[in-house]
N, C-alpha and C positions, 0 to 999 in steps of 0.2 A: 508494499497500498506506498502509495504514494507522501511522506510527512506532506505534507503544506494544503492536506482535506480534511476532512473529519463526515461519517458518516451517520445519515440522519433518518432515522424508521420515524410515521410520523403513521396516530390509531387515528381508530376512534370517528369526529364526527372532521376529521384533518384527515384522516387519512377518506372520510368519503367526501372532501370537499375538492382533495388534491384526485382523484378519480378519476369527479365527474371534471374536470379541470384535465384531463388528458393521461397528467401527471407524474411518477413515477410513486411509489408508496417508502420509498427505497432506492434512499442513492446517497451518492461521496457529492461536497461539493467543502469549492478551495474556500482556504482562512488564511489572512493573514495572521506578519506568524507569533502579533499578536495579542490575536484570539479578538472576535469579537460578546458581546455578551447576547444573549437571548435575546430578549427583547431586538436585536439589532440585526443578528440574523432571520427570525422571523420577517422584515421588514423585508430580510434580502431576498427570503421565500413564499415573499406577497400571499403571508397568514397571518388572518386577525386578529388581535394579538383579544382581542375579548377574546375567542377560546378556544384563550390557550392561557390555561393554573399553574403549571408547572413549563419540569424540563427534569430529566431525567439524563447527568453527562455521565457516563462511562456506570453504568443503575443503583445510579447517583442519585435518587431528588431532589434538586434546585429552584430559587426562589429565579424567574426571568431574567431578571438581573447577572444572572452568573454568567461568566465570564466563564468562554466556551474557547476549546483553545486545539487545532492542528494533530492530530490524530487521536480526538473521542467519537467514542461514541453519544447518539446525541439522543431520545428521542422525546417529542412533543406529549403531552400530555393534556385530555381535548376541557375545558369545563362541564365543569357537569360530570361530575369523580361524584356513587353515591357514597354520602359521608363510616359507614365502614371502614369505606378504603382507603379513605381520607388521611385516615391514618397509619392503617397497615402503609399504606404510601411511601407514608414523611409528605405528603402534598401538605397536609394541616400546620405544620415545623416551616414548611419551605413556603409556606401564603406568609408568615408573620414573618420569619425572615426578613422576607421580602421588601414588609409593608416598614418594619425597626428600620429598614435601608430605606426605606422612601421617607420616611419621615425625620431620619440625622441630616441626612443631602439636605431638609427643607429648612 
């Protein structure tokens, strides 16, 4: 694998959206050496931020503002994950971490 790329997978409603657009749901994307945030990558991929609740990066849930680097394995988690799964997958904690980072940036 090229060290300037990351592997991206889309699930749930994001998977459906991408298929409707005629795109792949698992693909590689080139990232700059310093990486990009999950929000920046979503924008690059034309994925609506309102549909994204979190980002898996190398099997760990991260907030949307987490910096993704070349070589990472990335999966966008759609909004609307049921309650118990939010805790089990770590979405609740990642969302809380992201909100705290947003507040401290203000």
